[in-house]
C-alpha positions, -999 to +999 in steps of 0.1 A: -722-482-049-721-457-078-708-481-104-722-513-089-690-533-093-694-571-086-662-571-064-676-541-043-709-560-038-691-592-027-668-574-003-696-554+012-718-585+017-689-604+033-681-576+057-717-571+067-726-607+073-720-626+106-706-661+107-740-678+109-752-664+076-719-664+058-715-683+025-679-683+013-689-698-020-715-672-031-719-637-016-755-636-029-764-662-003-750-641+026-775-623+048-761-591+062-768-583+099-799-561+099-789-524+098-753-531+088-755-524+051-769-493+035-765-490-003-773-462-026-774-472-062-782-456-095-789-481-123-781-454-149-746-453-134-743-491-136-738-490-173-701-480-172-686-514-180-652-499-187-650-491-150-661-526-139-698-516-134-724-543-142-761-535-143-768-572-137-751-568-102-773-537-096-804-557-105-793-586-083-788-563-053-821-546-060-839-580-059-820-592-028-830-560-009-866-561-022-869-598-012-860-595+024-824-582+030-836-547+033-858-520+019-858-504-015-866-467-018-868-451-052-862-414-053-883-393-078-871-358-069-848-336-089-832-308-069-812-293-098-836-288-127-868-268-132-901-285-141-897-275-177-865-295-180-878-326-161-910-326-181-891-323-213-868-352-203-898-373-194-914-367-229-881-372-247-867-402-229-894-422-213-902-443-244-865-447-253-857-467-221-868-502-230-863-526-201-838-553-207-808-570-192-785-541-200-808-512-196-820-493-165-857-486-161-868-450-167-881-432-137-899-399-141-885-371-120-903-344-101-887-310-100-886-299-063-884-262-071-912-263-097-913-241-128-888-214-134-893-180-151-859-185-168-861-220-183-859-224-220-858-256-240-843-257-275-842-289-294-820-295-324-829-326-344-797-347-348-788-381-362-757-402-360-747-385-393-753-349-381-724-325-388-709-317-354-699-282-365-735-274-374-747-287-340-720-266-322-729-235-342-766-240-332-756-244-295-734-213-297-763-193-314-787-204-287-764-196-258-757-162-273-794-155-278-802-164-243-773-143-230-787-113-249-822-121-238-815-121-201-786-096-202-761-117-182 
Protein backbone atom coordinates (compact mmCIF):
# COMPACT_ATOMS: atom_id res chain seq x y z
CA UNK A 1 0.00 0.00 0.00
CA UNK A 2 2.40 2.66 -1.16
CA UNK A 3 0.04 5.60 -0.92
CA UNK A 4 -2.24 4.18 1.79
CA UNK A 5 -5.44 5.04 -0.01
CA UNK A 6 -8.63 4.55 2.08
CA UNK A 7 -10.40 2.69 -0.74
CA UNK A 8 -7.43 0.30 -1.09
CA UNK A 9 -7.53 -0.44 2.62
CA UNK A 10 -11.28 -1.09 2.55
CA UNK A 11 -11.07 -3.42 -0.46
CA UNK A 12 -8.14 -5.36 1.00
CA UNK A 13 -9.83 -5.84 4.37
CA UNK A 14 -13.09 -6.94 2.73
CA UNK A 15 -11.26 -9.43 0.48
CA UNK A 16 -9.21 -10.88 3.35
CA UNK A 17 -12.05 -11.26 5.87
CA UNK A 18 -14.29 -14.32 6.18
CA UNK A 19 -18.06 -14.08 6.65
CA UNK A 20 -17.94 -14.49 10.40
CA UNK A 21 -15.69 -11.44 10.94
CA UNK A 22 -17.09 -9.27 8.14
CA UNK A 23 -18.61 -5.86 8.88
CA UNK A 24 -20.19 -4.28 5.77
CA UNK A 25 -20.65 -0.98 7.62
CA UNK A 26 -17.01 -0.38 8.59
CA UNK A 27 -13.95 -2.15 7.18
CA UNK A 28 -11.98 -1.27 10.34
CA UNK A 29 -14.15 -3.74 12.28
CA UNK A 30 -13.29 -6.60 9.92
CA UNK A 31 -10.77 -9.16 11.10
CA UNK A 32 -8.82 -10.67 8.19
CA UNK A 33 -8.19 -14.40 8.21
CA UNK A 34 -4.76 -14.90 9.83
CA UNK A 35 -2.06 -15.00 7.18
CA UNK A 36 -4.31 -13.61 4.44
CA UNK A 37 -3.10 -10.02 4.47
CA UNK A 38 0.43 -8.71 4.20
CA UNK A 39 0.87 -4.95 3.95
CA UNK A 40 3.97 -2.92 3.32
CA UNK A 41 3.50 0.72 4.15
CA UNK A 42 5.65 3.79 4.24
CA UNK A 43 4.18 6.69 6.19
CA UNK A 44 6.38 9.10 4.27
CA UNK A 45 4.61 7.97 1.09
CA UNK A 46 1.21 8.44 2.72
CA UNK A 47 1.44 12.23 2.43
CA UNK A 48 0.59 12.41 -1.27
CA UNK A 49 -3.04 13.51 -0.87
CA UNK A 50 -3.30 14.46 -4.54
CA UNK A 51 -3.09 10.72 -5.29
CA UNK A 52 -5.70 9.83 -2.68
CA UNK A 53 -3.20 8.93 0.02
CA UNK A 54 -4.14 9.58 3.62
CA UNK A 55 -1.64 9.30 6.45
CA UNK A 56 -4.60 8.86 8.81
CA UNK A 57 -5.42 5.58 7.04
CA UNK A 58 -1.80 4.50 7.38
CA UNK A 59 -1.91 5.25 11.11
CA UNK A 60 -5.24 3.39 11.44
CA UNK A 61 -3.79 0.32 9.70
CA UNK A 62 -0.66 0.53 11.83
CA UNK A 63 -2.75 0.54 15.02
CA UNK A 64 -5.04 -2.27 13.79
CA UNK A 65 -2.03 -4.47 13.05
CA UNK A 66 -0.24 -3.53 16.26
CA UNK A 67 -3.38 -4.27 18.31
CA UNK A 68 -3.94 -7.82 17.18
CA UNK A 69 -4.62 -8.11 13.46
CA UNK A 70 -1.01 -8.81 12.69
CA UNK A 71 2.55 -7.83 13.37
CA UNK A 72 4.31 -4.53 12.71
CA UNK A 73 7.94 -4.65 11.67
CA UNK A 74 9.80 -1.37 11.21
CA UNK A 75 12.75 -1.43 8.85
CA UNK A 76 15.78 0.64 9.81
CA UNK A 77 18.17 -0.34 7.04
CA UNK A 78 19.19 1.67 4.01
CA UNK A 79 20.70 -0.34 1.17
CA UNK A 80 21.38 2.61 -1.14
CA UNK A 81 23.26 5.25 0.84
CA UNK A 82 26.54 5.28 2.70
CA UNK A 83 26.74 5.92 6.43
CA UNK A 84 27.88 9.50 5.78
CA UNK A 85 24.60 10.20 3.98
CA UNK A 86 22.31 8.46 6.50
CA UNK A 87 24.12 10.09 9.44
CA UNK A 88 23.78 13.51 7.81
CA UNK A 89 20.08 12.90 7.12
CA UNK A 90 19.55 11.92 10.76
CA UNK A 91 21.21 15.11 11.99
CA UNK A 92 19.44 17.34 9.47
CA UNK A 93 15.95 15.83 9.59
CA UNK A 94 15.34 14.16 12.93
CA UNK A 95 14.27 17.33 14.74
CA UNK A 96 12.19 18.57 11.79
CA UNK A 97 9.72 15.67 11.95
CA UNK A 98 7.30 16.68 14.66
CA UNK A 99 4.69 13.97 15.25
CA UNK A 100 1.18 15.05 14.42
CA UNK A 101 -1.93 13.96 12.56
CA UNK A 102 -0.46 14.80 9.14
CA UNK A 103 3.18 13.95 9.75
CA UNK A 104 5.05 10.67 9.67
CA UNK A 105 7.41 9.86 12.51
CA UNK A 106 11.10 10.08 11.76
CA UNK A 107 12.98 6.79 11.87
CA UNK A 108 16.76 6.76 11.89
CA UNK A 109 18.32 4.65 9.16
CA UNK A 110 21.37 2.42 9.31
CA UNK A 111 23.51 2.17 6.19
CA UNK A 112 23.95 -1.52 5.45
CA UNK A 113 27.14 -0.96 3.47
CA UNK A 114 28.72 1.32 6.09
CA UNK A 115 31.05 4.18 5.26
CA UNK A 116 32.26 4.92 1.76
CA UNK A 117 35.60 6.26 0.63
CA UNK A 118 33.78 8.32 -2.02
CA UNK A 119 31.02 10.01 -0.01
CA UNK A 120 30.93 13.76 0.18
CA UNK A 121 28.32 15.97 1.75
CA UNK A 122 27.92 19.58 0.70
CA UNK A 123 25.28 21.77 2.28
CA UNK A 124 24.01 25.01 0.80
CA UNK A 125 21.93 27.11 3.18
CA UNK A 126 18.65 27.97 1.49
CA UNK A 127 15.44 29.65 2.43
CA UNK A 128 12.10 29.96 0.66
CA UNK A 129 13.47 33.16 -0.87
CA UNK A 130 16.71 31.64 -2.17
CA UNK A 131 17.52 32.43 -5.77
CA UNK A 132 17.07 29.15 -7.69
CA UNK A 133 19.75 30.18 -10.19
CA UNK A 134 22.32 30.57 -7.41
CA UNK A 135 21.34 27.21 -5.93
CA UNK A 136 21.64 25.58 -9.37
CA UNK A 137 25.03 27.24 -9.93
CA UNK A 138 26.25 25.90 -6.57
CA UNK A 139 25.08 22.37 -7.42
CA UNK A 140 26.74 22.58 -10.84
CA UNK A 141 29.99 23.79 -9.24
CA UNK A 142 29.94 20.94 -6.70
CA UNK A 143 29.21 18.27 -9.31
CA UNK A 144 32.01 19.60 -11.50
CA UNK A 145 34.44 19.70 -8.55
CA UNK A 146 33.63 16.12 -7.58
CA UNK A 147 33.90 15.03 -11.20
CA UNK A 148 37.39 16.53 -11.41
CA UNK A 149 38.35 15.15 -8.00
CA UNK A 150 37.53 11.53 -8.80
CA UNK A 151 38.29 11.74 -12.52
CA UNK A 152 35.10 10.14 -13.78
